[in-house]
C-alpha angles and dihedrals in degrees: 000000000000091000090052092051095044096091091048092049089048091052091049091049093048094050094044092048099044101030144030092244105133099237114165115234120184131192132012120321111252130198088255090055091054093046093051091045090063090062090062099046093101090045090056089055092048091052093050090049094047094048092046093050091046091052093046092049100049091103129017097266123171110271090249091056091047090051091051093048092049093047093048092047094049091051091049094045092053093044085239084283097144095038089053089054091049091051092049090052092050090055096042099043094046092054122098096231145109125268096268092050091049091051089051091050090054089056093047111105092210117100120229133203092262091058093048094048093044094048091048094052093043095050093043091052092049092048094052095047093045090050090053091049095049089049091052095047090238095109101106102056097032096049092045090053092046096050093046095047094047091058092045086055089058089059092049090050091052094044111113090346128139120241109223097207129071091229143008138112093276089061084082091056112031110083091359101092113120116212092239091060090057089054091047093048092050090058088075089056097047096087090063090063085071100030099057131043112275092241092054094049092046092049092048093046094048090048090054092048093050092047093050090046091051093052092046092054092043093049093046090051100042103030110014093253142352122299130194089270090056091051089053092047090051091052094050096046092044090056092050097044094045090051091048093048095047092048089055097045 
């Protein structure tokens, strides 16, 4: 019975971890629960994107207003989890310090100038690209693809990576990604191979790969491996860069 319920527990864990969706989860979290949750990471992104687009499209708002509504909703739905990680990385990676000091900075609740500047540029870039997409009527398919790919990129970043801390939530993710979960997660992205032009999908996928590779190299160099904050930073920057690339294709 437990093996039959494992995918459902994984789905519940993924949604409760990555979104505000009130999914009940009972009992202790097992290794199987975590493994199955990875399969549904892209689905969590697709759900956030769909709900955000639906909310922004209820009435015929100006594209700028739609972009703002979607952006605000996505930040709320994710509890600003990924943006917080991005901001922590901006502070830690801009500091002239050793690995241990950078890891300490990422745990520090105080916000530095690097985080403020980085968050401003990130959100501005997202707002402008989202506005362009809503104005061109391409928002639905492009944003769905972007949000799904960004979370798949988190899995690739964590795959066969080394976690630099002795404990932490991301210890259950970094270096713990089985190959079969990557294959399962990619299933949720397969429809886009047929729904968007091949060049658009290829450009978006390569952008995600390059972004995840950048953060892996950066984290290995600066921290000794990716942390949960680095995963969040990868997700946020993947979303922005994929949107920028698609808008220019």
